[in-house]
Biopython code that builds the backbone (N, CA, C, O; Angstrom):
import numpy as np
from Bio.PDB.StructureBuilder import StructureBuilder

atoms = [
    (1, "MET", "N", (-246.544, 43.280, 14.569)),
    (1, "MET", "CA", (-245.506, 42.776, 13.697)),
    (1, "MET", "C", (-244.619, 41.835, 14.515)),
    (1, "MET", "O", (-244.418, 42.043, 15.712)),
    (2, "THR", "N", (-244.091, 40.800, 13.858)),
    (2, "THR", "CA", (-243.195, 39.847, 14.510)),
    (2, "THR", "C", (-241.903, 39.734, 13.707)),
    (2, "THR", "O", (-241.789, 40.276, 12.607)),
    (3, "PHE", "N", (-240.940, 39.026, 14.273)),
    (3, "PHE", "CA", (-239.700, 38.802, 13.540)),
    (3, "PHE", "C", (-239.975, 38.006, 12.267)),
    (3, "PHE", "O", (-239.322, 38.229, 11.247)),
    (4, "ASP", "N", (-240.919, 37.097, 12.314)),
    (4, "ASP", "CA", (-241.272, 36.341, 11.104)),
    (4, "ASP", "C", (-241.792, 37.268, 10.002)),
    (4, "ASP", "O", (-241.501, 37.051, 8.825)),
    (5, "ASP", "N", (-242.546, 38.278, 10.365)),
    (5, "ASP", "CA", (-243.011, 39.263, 9.376)),
    (5, "ASP", "C", (-241.823, 39.985, 8.746)),
    (5, "ASP", "O", (-241.783, 40.187, 7.532)),
    (6, "VAL", "N", (-240.861, 40.370, 9.572)),
    (6, "VAL", "CA", (-239.654, 41.042, 9.079)),
    (6, "VAL", "C", (-238.895, 40.105, 8.143)),
    (6, "VAL", "O", (-238.453, 40.511, 7.069)),
    (7, "ARG", "N", (-238.750, 38.852, 8.560)),
    (7, "ARG", "CA", (-238.049, 37.855, 7.735)),
    (7, "ARG", "C", (-238.682, 37.743, 6.350)),
    (7, "ARG", "O", (-237.982, 37.710, 5.338)),
    (8, "LYS", "N", (-240.020, 37.684, 6.317)),
    (8, "LYS", "CA", (-240.720, 37.485, 5.048)),
    (8, "LYS", "C", (-240.372, 38.556, 4.023)),
    (8, "LYS", "O", (-240.119, 38.234, 2.862)),
    (9, "PHE", "N", (-240.355, 39.820, 4.429)),
    (9, "PHE", "CA", (-240.039, 40.832, 3.420)),
    (9, "PHE", "C", (-238.540, 40.965, 3.191)),
    (9, "PHE", "O", (-238.116, 41.183, 2.056)),
    (10, "ALA", "N", (-237.734, 40.842, 4.227)),
    (10, "ALA", "CA", (-236.284, 41.018, 4.052)),
    (10, "ALA", "C", (-235.657, 39.895, 3.231)),
    (10, "ALA", "O", (-234.706, 40.130, 2.485)),
    (11, "LEU", "N", (-236.177, 38.687, 3.360)),
    (11, "LEU", "CA", (-235.603, 37.573, 2.596)),
    (11, "LEU", "C", (-235.912, 37.664, 1.102)),
    (11, "LEU", "O", (-235.382, 36.874, 0.321)),
    (12, "THR", "N", (-236.747, 38.599, 0.695)),
    (12, "THR", "CA", (-236.989, 38.799, -0.734)),
    (12, "THR", "C", (-235.905, 39.671, -1.363)),
    (12, "THR", "O", (-235.815, 39.765, -2.588)),
    (13, "TRP", "N", (-235.088, 40.304, -0.537)),
    (13, "TRP", "CA", (-234.015, 41.158, -1.048)),
    (13, "TRP", "C", (-232.796, 40.308, -1.369)),
    (13, "TRP", "O", (-232.529, 39.333, -0.666)),
    (14, "PRO", "N", (-232.049, 40.654, -2.417)),
    (14, "PRO", "CA", (-230.854, 39.887, -2.776)),
    (14, "PRO", "C", (-229.843, 39.822, -1.624)),
    (14, "PRO", "O", (-229.642, 40.790, -0.891)),
    (15, "GLU", "N", (-229.232, 38.676, -1.496)),
    (15, "GLU", "CA", (-228.125, 38.415, -0.560)),
    (15, "GLU", "C", (-228.534, 38.356, 0.911)),
    (15, "GLU", "O", (-227.664, 38.208, 1.770)),
    (16, "VAL", "N", (-229.815, 38.465, 1.233)),
    (16, "VAL", "CA", (-230.262, 38.355, 2.625)),
    (16, "VAL", "C", (-230.460, 36.881, 2.959)),
    (16, "VAL", "O", (-231.076, 36.132, 2.202)),
    (17, "GLU", "N", (-229.923, 36.484, 4.108)),
    (17, "GLU", "CA", (-230.026, 35.099, 4.558)),
    (17, "GLU", "C", (-230.386, 35.054, 6.036)),
    (17, "GLU", "O", (-230.117, 35.990, 6.788)),
    (18, "ASP", "N", (-230.998, 33.945, 6.433)),
    (18, "ASP", "CA", (-231.217, 33.686, 7.849)),
    (18, "ASP", "C", (-229.892, 33.372, 8.515)),
    (18, "ASP", "O", (-228.989, 32.818, 7.888)),
    (19, "GLY", "N", (-229.777, 33.723, 9.770)),
    (19, "GLY", "CA", (-228.597, 33.399, 10.552)),
    (19, "GLY", "C", (-228.909, 33.549, 12.025)),
    (19, "GLY", "O", (-230.070, 33.624, 12.428)),
    (20, "THR", "N", (-227.864, 33.592, 12.815)),
    (20, "THR", "CA", (-227.998, 33.859, 14.241)),
    (20, "THR", "C", (-226.945, 34.879, 14.643)),
    (20, "THR", "O", (-225.911, 35.030, 13.993)),
    (21, "SER", "N", (-227.237, 35.565, 15.720)),
    (21, "SER", "CA", (-226.303, 36.524, 16.284)),
    (21, "SER", "C", (-226.571, 36.582, 17.783)),
    (21, "SER", "O", (-227.702, 36.815, 18.210)),
    (22, "TYR", "N", (-225.548, 36.372, 18.561)),
    (22, "TYR", "CA", (-225.677, 36.338, 20.020)),
    (22, "TYR", "C", (-226.760, 35.350, 20.457)),
    (22, "TYR", "O", (-227.478, 35.587, 21.429)),
    (23, "GLY", "N", (-226.864, 34.252, 19.732)),
    (23, "GLY", "CA", (-227.803, 33.194, 20.084)),
    (23, "GLY", "C", (-229.258, 33.473, 19.741)),
    (23, "GLY", "O", (-230.144, 32.730, 20.163)),
    (24, "THR", "N", (-229.516, 34.527, 18.984)),
    (24, "THR", "CA", (-230.885, 34.859, 18.592)),
    (24, "THR", "C", (-230.992, 34.855, 17.073)),
    (24, "THR", "O", (-229.984, 35.004, 16.382)),
    (25, "PRO", "N", (-232.214, 34.686, 16.540)),
    (25, "PRO", "CA", (-232.395, 34.730, 15.093)),
    (25, "PRO", "C", (-231.943, 36.076, 14.528)),
    (25, "PRO", "O", (-232.152, 37.126, 15.135)),
    (26, "ALA", "N", (-231.329, 36.017, 13.369)),
    (26, "ALA", "CA", (-230.825, 37.233, 12.733)),
    (26, "ALA", "C", (-230.999, 37.133, 11.225)),
    (26, "ALA", "O", (-231.196, 36.053, 10.668)),
    (27, "LEU", "N", (-230.923, 38.272, 10.598)),
    (27, "LEU", "CA", (-230.877, 38.354, 9.147)),
    (27, "LEU", "C", (-229.519, 38.922, 8.799)),
    (27, "LEU", "O", (-229.063, 39.889, 9.408)),
    (28, "LYS", "N", (-228.870, 38.308, 7.804)),
    (28, "LYS", "CA", (-227.519, 38.719, 7.438)),
    (28, "LYS", "C", (-227.426, 38.972, 5.942)),
    (28, "LYS", "O", (-228.161, 38.400, 5.138)),
    (29, "VAL", "N", (-226.503, 39.844, 5.607)),
    (29, "VAL", "CA", (-226.191, 40.150, 4.212)),
    (29, "VAL", "C", (-224.686, 39.967, 4.060)),
    (29, "VAL", "O", (-223.889, 40.678, 4.672)),
    (30, "ARG", "N", (-224.323, 39.003, 3.236)),
    (30, "ARG", "CA", (-222.901, 38.716, 3.015)),
    (30, "ARG", "C", (-222.172, 38.507, 4.354)),
    (30, "ARG", "O", (-221.072, 39.017, 4.567)),
    (31, "LYS", "N", (-222.813, 37.749, 5.241)),
    (31, "LYS", "CA", (-222.291, 37.348, 6.554)),
    (31, "LYS", "C", (-222.243, 38.474, 7.585)),
    (31, "LYS", "O", (-221.712, 38.286, 8.679)),
    (32, "LYS", "N", (-222.792, 39.646, 7.245)),
    (32, "LYS", "CA", (-222.846, 40.758, 8.191)),
    (32, "LYS", "C", (-224.291, 40.964, 8.629)),
    (32, "LYS", "O", (-225.226, 40.787, 7.848)),
    (33, "MET", "N", (-224.451, 41.341, 9.893)),
    (33, "MET", "CA", (-225.792, 41.451, 10.466)),
    (33, "MET", "C", (-226.588, 42.613, 9.870)),
    (33, "MET", "O", (-226.161, 43.768, 9.901)),
    (34, "LEU", "N", (-227.741, 42.275, 9.336)),
    (34, "LEU", "CA", (-228.708, 43.269, 8.894)),
    (34, "LEU", "C", (-229.516, 43.726, 10.112)),
    (34, "LEU", "O", (-229.671, 44.922, 10.356)),
    (35, "ALA", "N", (-230.021, 42.763, 10.862)),
    (35, "ALA", "CA", (-230.765, 43.013, 12.101)),
    (35, "ALA", "C", (-230.910, 41.683, 12.819)),
    (35, "ALA", "O", (-230.757, 40.615, 12.226)),
    (36, "ARG", "N", (-231.213, 41.771, 14.123)),
    (36, "ARG", "CA", (-231.428, 40.533, 14.872)),
    (36, "ARG", "C", (-232.545, 40.738, 15.876)),
    (36, "ARG", "O", (-232.877, 41.861, 16.256)),
    (37, "LEU", "N", (-233.114, 39.616, 16.291)),
    (37, "LEU", "CA", (-234.128, 39.638, 17.332)),
    (37, "LEU", "C", (-233.424, 39.701, 18.679)),
    (37, "LEU", "O", (-232.515, 38.917, 18.951)),
    (38, "ARG", "N", (-233.842, 40.625, 19.507)),
    (38, "ARG", "CA", (-233.255, 40.737, 20.850)),
    (38, "ARG", "C", (-233.779, 39.598, 21.725)),
    (38, "ARG", "O", (-234.800, 38.986, 21.410)),
    (39, "GLU", "N", (-233.097, 39.326, 22.791)),
    (39, "GLU", "CA", (-233.444, 38.215, 23.678)),
    (39, "GLU", "C", (-234.868, 38.294, 24.234)),
    (39, "GLU", "O", (-235.427, 37.267, 24.618)),
    (40, "ASP", "N", (-235.461, 39.476, 24.284)),
    (40, "ASP", "CA", (-236.826, 39.604, 24.798)),
    (40, "ASP", "C", (-237.880, 39.055, 23.835)),
    (40, "ASP", "O", (-239.047, 38.923, 24.202)),
    (41, "GLY", "N", (-237.471, 38.733, 22.604)),
    (41, "GLY", "CA", (-238.380, 38.156, 21.616)),
    (41, "GLY", "C", (-239.317, 39.152, 20.954)),
    (41, "GLY", "O", (-240.126, 38.764, 20.111)),
    (42, "ASP", "N", (-239.226, 40.439, 21.317)),
    (42, "ASP", "CA", (-240.121, 41.448, 20.762)),
    (42, "ASP", "C", (-239.385, 42.652, 20.184)),
    (42, "ASP", "O", (-240.010, 43.515, 19.568)),
    (43, "SER", "N", (-238.086, 42.723, 20.371)),
    (43, "SER", "CA", (-237.345, 43.899, 19.923)),
    (43, "SER", "C", (-236.370, 43.530, 18.815)),
    (43, "SER", "O", (-235.689, 42.506, 18.869)),
    (44, "LEU", "N", (-236.325, 44.390, 17.820)),
    (44, "LEU", "CA", (-235.398, 44.221, 16.708)),
    (44, "LEU", "C", (-234.195, 45.120, 16.956)),
    (44, "LEU", "O", (-234.353, 46.315, 17.204)),
    (45, "VAL", "N", (-233.003, 44.556, 16.892)),
    (45, "VAL", "CA", (-231.761, 45.306, 17.047)),
    (45, "VAL", "C", (-231.344, 45.754, 15.648)),
    (45, "VAL", "O", (-231.055, 44.923, 14.787)),
    (46, "VAL", "N", (-231.311, 47.071, 15.421)),
    (46, "VAL", "CA", (-231.000, 47.609, 14.101)),
    (46, "VAL", "C", (-229.735, 48.457, 14.180)),
    (46, "VAL", "O", (-229.746, 49.536, 14.772)),
    (47, "PRO", "N", (-228.642, 47.971, 13.582)),
    (47, "PRO", "CA", (-227.390, 48.722, 13.580)),
    (47, "PRO", "C", (-227.402, 49.871, 12.565)),
    (47, "PRO", "O", (-228.295, 49.973, 11.724)),
    (48, "ASP", "N", (-226.403, 50.714, 12.670)),
    (48, "ASP", "CA", (-226.156, 51.816, 11.735)),
    (48, "ASP", "C", (-227.237, 52.883, 11.736)),
    (48, "ASP", "O", (-227.566, 53.452, 10.695)),
    (49, "VAL", "N", (-227.785, 53.147, 12.909)),
    (49, "VAL", "CA", (-228.694, 54.276, 13.073)),
    (49, "VAL", "C", (-227.916, 55.310, 13.884)),
    (49, "VAL", "O", (-227.680, 55.106, 15.074)),
    (50, "PRO", "N", (-227.519, 56.410, 13.260)),
    (50, "PRO", "CA", (-226.702, 57.398, 13.967)),
    (50, "PRO", "C", (-227.331, 57.826, 15.291)),
    (50, "PRO", "O", (-228.552, 57.908, 15.421)),
    (51, "VAL", "N", (-226.475, 58.093, 16.259)),
    (51, "VAL", "CA", (-226.925, 58.412, 17.615)),
    (51, "VAL", "C", (-227.865, 59.618, 17.626)),
    (51, "VAL", "O", (-228.839, 59.622, 18.379)),
    (52, "ASP", "N", (-227.595, 60.641, 16.809)),
    (52, "ASP", "CA", (-228.488, 61.812, 16.788)),
    (52, "ASP", "C", (-229.849, 61.459, 16.193)),
    (52, "ASP", "O", (-230.871, 61.964, 16.657)),
    (53, "GLU", "N", (-229.878, 60.602, 15.177)),
    (53, "GLU", "CA", (-231.145, 60.147, 14.612)),
    (53, "GLU", "C", (-231.900, 59.288, 15.630)),
    (53, "GLU", "O", (-233.114, 59.416, 15.793)),
    (54, "ARG", "N", (-231.157, 58.413, 16.310)),
    (54, "ARG", "CA", (-231.767, 57.569, 17.337)),
    (54, "ARG", "C", (-232.423, 58.424, 18.423)),
    (54, "ARG", "O", (-233.539, 58.140, 18.856)),
    (55, "ALA", "N", (-231.725, 59.466, 18.856)),
    (55, "ALA", "CA", (-232.266, 60.345, 19.900)),
    (55, "ALA", "C", (-233.584, 60.971, 19.457)),
    (55, "ALA", "O", (-234.526, 61.063, 20.244)),
    (56, "MET", "N", (-233.650, 61.397, 18.207)),
    (56, "MET", "CA", (-234.869, 61.987, 17.675)),
    (56, "MET", "C", (-235.996, 60.952, 17.623)),
    (56, "MET", "O", (-237.140, 61.256, 17.959)),
    (57, "LEU", "N", (-235.666, 59.728, 17.199)),
    (57, "LEU", "CA", (-236.675, 58.667, 17.120)),
    (57, "LEU", "C", (-237.227, 58.319, 18.498)),
    (57, "LEU", "O", (-238.439, 58.199, 18.680)),
    (58, "VAL", "N", (-236.330, 58.160, 19.463)),
    (58, "VAL", "CA", (-236.744, 57.803, 20.826)),
    (58, "VAL", "C", (-237.597, 58.913, 21.426)),
    (58, "VAL", "O", (-238.586, 58.644, 22.108)),
    (59, "GLU", "N", (-237.218, 60.145, 21.175)),
    (59, "GLU", "CA", (-237.982, 61.269, 21.717)),
    (59, "GLU", "C", (-239.357, 61.382, 21.061)),
    (59, "GLU", "O", (-240.343, 61.667, 21.741)),
    (60, "SER", "N", (-239.431, 61.165, 19.761)),
    (60, "SER", "CA", (-240.689, 61.365, 19.045)),
    (60, "SER", "C", (-241.629, 60.153, 19.100)),
    (60, "SER", "O", (-242.847, 60.313, 19.022)),
    (61, "GLN", "N", (-241.065, 58.933, 19.234)),
    (61, "GLN", "CA", (-241.896, 57.725, 19.248)),
    (61, "GLN", "C", (-241.361, 56.709, 20.269)),
    (61, "GLN", "O", (-240.922, 55.626, 19.882)),
    (62, "PRO", "N", (-241.392, 57.041, 21.551)),
    (62, "PRO", "CA", (-240.781, 56.178, 22.571)),
    (62, "PRO", "C", (-241.453, 54.822, 22.750)),
    (62, "PRO", "O", (-240.843, 53.907, 23.303)),
    (63, "LYS", "N", (-242.689, 54.670, 22.298)),
    (63, "LYS", "CA", (-243.331, 53.356, 22.404)),
    (63, "LYS", "C", (-242.761, 52.374, 21.382)),
    (63, "LYS", "O", (-242.842, 51.160, 21.569)),
    (64, "ILE", "N", (-242.189, 52.899, 20.312)),
    (64, "ILE", "CA", (-241.634, 52.060, 19.248)),
    (64, "ILE", "C", (-240.116, 51.965, 19.353)),
    (64, "ILE", "O", (-239.559, 50.867, 19.325)),
    (65, "PHE", "N", (-239.448, 53.103, 19.472)),
    (65, "PHE", "CA", (-237.982, 53.150, 19.449)),
    (65, "PHE", "C", (-237.426, 53.364, 20.853)),
    (65, "PHE", "O", (-237.955, 54.151, 21.638)),
    (66, "TYR", "N", (-236.344, 52.641, 21.148)),
    (66, "TYR", "CA", (-235.675, 52.819, 22.435)),
    (66, "TYR", "C", (-234.263, 52.238, 22.330)),
    (66, "TYR", "O", (-233.884, 51.664, 21.309)),
    (67, "PHE", "N", (-233.505, 52.399, 23.398)),
    (67, "PHE", "CA", (-232.208, 51.740, 23.523)),
    (67, "PHE", "C", (-231.947, 51.526, 25.000)),
    (67, "PHE", "O", (-232.561, 52.166, 25.854)),
    (68, "THR", "N", (-231.041, 50.632, 25.286)),
    (68, "THR", "CA", (-230.667, 50.352, 26.671)),
    (68, "THR", "C", (-229.280, 50.922, 26.927)),
    (68, "THR", "O", (-228.592, 51.343, 25.997)),
    (69, "ASP", "N", (-228.877, 50.935, 28.177)),
    (69, "ASP", "CA", (-227.534, 51.412, 28.525)),
    (69, "ASP", "C", (-226.468, 50.659, 27.740)),
    (69, "ASP", "O", (-225.451, 51.236, 27.356)),
    (70, "HIS", "N", (-226.698, 49.377, 27.502)),
    (70, "HIS", "CA", (-225.737, 48.552, 26.761)),
    (70, "HIS", "C", (-225.440, 49.143, 25.376)),
    (70, "HIS", "O", (-224.306, 49.077, 24.902)),
    (71, "TYR", "N", (-226.452, 49.713, 24.737)),
    (71, "TYR", "CA", (-226.296, 50.242, 23.380)),
    (71, "TYR", "C", (-226.053, 51.748, 23.336)),
    (71, "TYR", "O", (-225.957, 52.320, 22.250)),
    (72, "ALA", "N", (-225.952, 52.392, 24.478)),
    (72, "ALA", "CA", (-225.863, 53.854, 24.537)),
    (72, "ALA", "C", (-224.727, 54.428, 23.689)),
    (72, "ALA", "O", (-224.889, 55.490, 23.087)),
    (73, "ASP", "N", (-223.600, 53.757, 23.631)),
    (73, "ASP", "CA", (-222.440, 54.281, 22.909)),
    (73, "ASP", "C", (-222.311, 53.741, 21.490)),
    (73, "ASP", "O", (-221.282, 53.935, 20.843)),
    (74, "TYR", "N", (-223.338, 53.072, 21.008)),
    (74, "TYR", "CA", (-223.286, 52.462, 19.673)),
    (74, "TYR", "C", (-224.403, 53.013, 18.793)),
    (74, "TYR", "O", (-225.470, 53.368, 19.293)),
    (75, "PRO", "N", (-224.164, 53.087, 17.484)),
    (75, "PRO", "CA", (-225.209, 53.573, 16.573)),
    (75, "PRO", "C", (-226.239, 52.470, 16.291)),
    (75, "PRO", "O", (-226.330, 51.949, 15.179)),
    (76, "ILE", "N", (-226.995, 52.138, 17.312)),
    (76, "ILE", "CA", (-227.981, 51.062, 17.249)),
    (76, "ILE", "C", (-229.274, 51.563, 17.874)),
    (76, "ILE", "O", (-229.259, 52.262, 18.887)),
    (77, "VAL", "N", (-230.398, 51.194, 17.253)),
    (77, "VAL", "CA", (-231.693, 51.484, 17.845)),
    (77, "VAL", "C", (-232.439, 50.158, 18.002)),
    (77, "VAL", "O", (-232.254, 49.226, 17.219)),
    (78, "LEU", "N", (-233.272, 50.099, 19.016)),
    (78, "LEU", "CA", (-234.126, 48.939, 19.251)),
    (78, "LEU", "C", (-235.544, 49.334, 18.848)),
    (78, "LEU", "O", (-236.009, 50.431, 19.157)),
    (79, "ILE", "N", (-236.222, 48.419, 18.153)),
    (79, "ILE", "CA", (-237.586, 48.671, 17.690)),
    (79, "ILE", "C", (-238.502, 47.617, 18.302)),
    (79, "ILE", "O", (-238.284, 46.419, 18.121)),
    (80, "ARG", "N", (-239.523, 48.065, 19.024)),
    (80, "ARG", "CA", (-240.516, 47.139, 19.599)),
    (80, "ARG", "C", (-241.428, 46.664, 18.482)),
    (80, "ARG", "O", (-242.274, 47.417, 17.998)),
    (81, "LEU", "N", (-241.255, 45.424, 18.078)),
    (81, "LEU", "CA", (-242.011, 44.894, 16.953)),
    (81, "LEU", "C", (-243.512, 44.884, 17.217)),
    (81, "LEU", "O", (-244.299, 45.137, 16.305)),
    (82, "SER", "N", (-243.915, 44.599, 18.441)),
    (82, "SER", "CA", (-245.347, 44.531, 18.754)),
    (82, "SER", "C", (-246.029, 45.895, 18.680)),
    (82, "SER", "O", (-247.258, 45.967, 18.664)),
    (83, "LYS", "N", (-245.256, 46.968, 18.635)),
    (83, "LYS", "CA", (-245.820, 48.321, 18.629)),
    (83, "LYS", "C", (-245.666, 49.019, 17.280)),
    (83, "LYS", "O", (-246.044, 50.183, 17.143)),
    (84, "THR", "N", (-245.121, 48.329, 16.290)),
    (84, "THR", "CA", (-244.823, 48.993, 15.026)),
    (84, "THR", "C", (-245.485, 48.280, 13.859)),
    (84, "THR", "O", (-246.256, 47.337, 14.034)),
    (85, "ARG", "N", (-245.162, 48.755, 12.672)),
    (85, "ARG", "CA", (-245.668, 48.132, 11.449)),
    (85, "ARG", "C", (-244.566, 48.189, 10.378)),
    (85, "ARG", "O", (-243.553, 48.874, 10.523)),
    (86, "ARG", "N", (-244.810, 47.455, 9.327)),
    (86, "ARG", "CA", (-243.810, 47.323, 8.265)),
    (86, "ARG", "C", (-243.367, 48.676, 7.703)),
    (86, "ARG", "O", (-242.182, 48.870, 7.432)),
    (87, "ALA", "N", (-244.283, 49.594, 7.527)),
    (87, "ALA", "CA", (-243.954, 50.894, 6.946)),
    (87, "ALA", "C", (-242.922, 51.670, 7.770)),
    (87, "ALA", "O", (-242.248, 52.554, 7.242)),
    (88, "ILE", "N", (-242.799, 51.350, 9.034)),
    (88, "ILE", "CA", (-241.803, 51.993, 9.890)),
    (88, "ILE", "C", (-240.492, 51.212, 9.877)),
    (88, "ILE", "O", (-239.418, 51.809, 9.802)),
    (89, "VAL", "N", (-240.569, 49.902, 9.947)),
    (89, "VAL", "CA", (-239.371, 49.057, 10.045)),
    (89, "VAL", "C", (-238.612, 48.951, 8.722)),
    (89, "VAL", "O", (-237.385, 49.041, 8.697)),
    (90, "GLU", "N", (-239.333, 48.764, 7.646)),
    (90, "GLU", "CA", (-238.684, 48.480, 6.364)),
    (90, "GLU", "C", (-237.668, 49.537, 5.917)),
    (90, "GLU", "O", (-236.589, 49.160, 5.460)),
    (91, "PRO", "N", (-237.953, 50.831, 6.024)),
    (91, "PRO", "CA", (-236.950, 51.810, 5.581)),
    (91, "PRO", "C", (-235.613, 51.705, 6.332)),
    (91, "PRO", "O", (-234.559, 51.921, 5.733)),
    (92, "PHE", "N", (-235.638, 51.381, 7.612)),
    (92, "PHE", "CA", (-234.393, 51.220, 8.369)),
    (92, "PHE", "C", (-233.604, 50.025, 7.853)),
    (92, "PHE", "O", (-232.389, 50.098, 7.666)),
    (93, "LEU", "N", (-234.313, 48.928, 7.626)),
    (93, "LEU", "CA", (-233.635, 47.728, 7.146)),
    (93, "LEU", "C", (-233.171, 47.898, 5.707)),
    (93, "LEU", "O", (-232.097, 47.421, 5.340)),
    (94, "ARG", "N", (-233.962, 48.564, 4.902)),
    (94, "ARG", "CA", (-233.573, 48.786, 3.505)),
    (94, "ARG", "C", (-232.306, 49.623, 3.443)),
    (94, "ARG", "O", (-231.411, 49.326, 2.653)),
    (95, "ARG", "N", (-232.216, 50.656, 4.255)),
    (95, "ARG", "CA", (-231.015, 51.499, 4.282)),
    (95, "ARG", "C", (-229.803, 50.677, 4.706)),
    (95, "ARG", "O", (-228.736, 50.775, 4.099)),
    (96, "ARG", "N", (-229.967, 49.876, 5.738)),
    (96, "ARG", "CA", (-228.877, 49.011, 6.202)),
    (96, "ARG", "C", (-228.511, 48.004, 5.117)),
    (96, "ARG", "O", (-227.329, 47.776, 4.860)),
    (97, "TRP", "N", (-229.512, 47.401, 4.478)),
    (97, "TRP", "CA", (-229.259, 46.438, 3.404)),
    (97, "TRP", "C", (-228.438, 47.082, 2.290)),
    (97, "TRP", "O", (-227.486, 46.476, 1.798)),
    (98, "ARG", "N", (-228.788, 48.287, 1.890)),
    (98, "ARG", "CA", (-228.068, 48.967, 0.809)),
    (98, "ARG", "C", (-226.603, 49.179, 1.170)),
    (98, "ARG", "O", (-225.740, 49.181, 0.292)),
    (99, "GLY", "N", (-226.321, 49.356, 2.445)),
    (99, "GLY", "CA", (-224.934, 49.528, 2.877)),
    (99, "GLY", "C", (-224.143, 48.231, 2.921)),
    (99, "GLY", "O", (-222.912, 48.254, 2.891)),
    (100, "LEU", "N", (-224.835, 47.102, 2.992)),
    (100, "LEU", "CA", (-224.164, 45.802, 3.095)),
    (100, "LEU", "C", (-224.144, 45.017, 1.789)),
    (100, "LEU", "O", (-223.218, 44.243, 1.548)),
    (101, "ALA", "N", (-225.137, 45.207, 0.958)),
    (101, "ALA", "CA", (-225.271, 44.417, -0.275)),
    (101, "ALA", "C", (-224.205, 44.816, -1.295)),
    (101, "ALA", "O", (-223.683, 45.931, -1.279)),
    (102, "SER", "N", (-223.908, 43.884, -2.167)),
    (102, "SER", "CA", (-222.943, 44.164, -3.237)),
    (102, "SER", "C", (-223.552, 45.154, -4.231)),
    (102, "SER", "O", (-224.771, 45.300, -4.321)),
    (103, "LYS", "N", (-222.687, 45.816, -4.960)),
    (103, "LYS", "CA", (-223.131, 46.769, -5.971)),
    (103, "LYS", "C", (-224.015, 46.058, -6.997)),
    (103, "LYS", "O", (-225.014, 46.614, -7.454)),
    (104, "THR", "N", (-223.645, 44.837, -7.353)),
    (104, "THR", "CA", (-224.424, 44.053, -8.319)),
    (104, "THR", "C", (-225.826, 43.765, -7.784)),
    (104, "THR", "O", (-226.809, 43.899, -8.512)),
    (105, "ALA", "N", (-225.917, 43.373, -6.520)),
    (105, "ALA", "CA", (-227.214, 43.073, -5.909)),
    (105, "ALA", "C", (-228.087, 44.321, -5.836)),
    (105, "ALA", "O", (-229.285, 44.267, -6.113)),
    (106, "ARG", "N", (-227.485, 45.433, -5.465)),
    (106, "ARG", "CA", (-228.249, 46.687, -5.400)),
    (106, "ARG", "C", (-228.768, 47.078, -6.780)),
    (106, "ARG", "O", (-229.921, 47.481, -6.928)),
    (107, "ALA", "N", (-227.911, 46.955, -7.779)),
    (107, "ALA", "CA", (-228.308, 47.305, -9.154)),
    (107, "ALA", "C", (-229.437, 46.405, -9.635)),
    (107, "ALA", "O", (-230.392, 46.883, -10.248)),
    (108, "ALA", "N", (-229.339, 45.114, -9.364)),
    (108, "ALA", "CA", (-230.376, 44.175, -9.775)),
    (108, "ALA", "C", (-231.692, 44.497, -9.075)),
    (108, "ALA", "O", (-232.755, 44.453, -9.695)),
    (109, "PHE", "N", (-231.623, 44.815, -7.804)),
    (109, "PHE", "CA", (-232.817, 45.149, -7.052)),
    (109, "PHE", "C", (-233.456, 46.428, -7.588)),
    (109, "PHE", "O", (-234.673, 46.504, -7.755)),
    (110, "ASP", "N", (-232.625, 47.425, -7.854)),
    (110, "ASP", "CA", (-233.123, 48.721, -8.324)),
    (110, "ASP", "C", (-233.777, 48.632, -9.696)),
    (110, "ASP", "O", (-234.689, 49.400, -10.002)),
    (111, "THR", "N", (-233.318, 47.704, -10.518)),
    (111, "THR", "CA", (-233.901, 47.557, -11.855)),
    (111, "THR", "C", (-235.025, 46.528, -11.870)),
    (111, "THR", "O", (-235.671, 46.323, -12.898)),
    (112, "GLY", "N", (-235.257, 45.882, -10.732)),
    (112, "GLY", "CA", (-236.329, 44.901, -10.633)),
    (112, "GLY", "C", (-235.985, 43.568, -11.265)),
    (112, "GLY", "O", (-236.872, 42.758, -11.534)),
    (113, "ALA", "N", (-234.719, 43.336, -11.501)),
    (113, "ALA", "CA", (-234.289, 42.064, -12.131)),
    (113, "ALA", "C", (-234.322, 40.916, -11.161)),
    (113, "ALA", "O", (-233.994, 39.788, -11.528)),
]
sb = StructureBuilder()
sb.init_structure("model")
sb.init_model(0)
sb.init_chain("A")
sb.init_seg("    ")
for serial, (resi, resn, name, xyz) in enumerate(atoms, 1):
    if name == "N":
        sb.init_residue(resn, " ", resi, " ")
    sb.init_atom(name, np.array(xyz, "f"), 0.0, 1.0, " ", f" {name:<3s}", serial, name[0])
structure = sb.get_structure()
């Protein structure tokens, strides 16, 4: 999986737009970061993953999920795109999207409008 693969499905959701964050490609919802490509070009930075959930993910699937010392104190997980697939990435982004999207956008998406 690549960032372009992530872009293709995420840009089909209401209010998702291309952007940049810290000089790297990012996806944003209403000007807030949904996720961004890390400087290594292979890792997706995904905010709003609680630290206890992140710990479980890293322990159970360390080839896919990890974090660096920089992110240790933040509810963020890093996902190695080259080691994962859409079925793993999409639920994290969908949950984050639901927290950022407007009520109208969520309702339209849920009804398939």
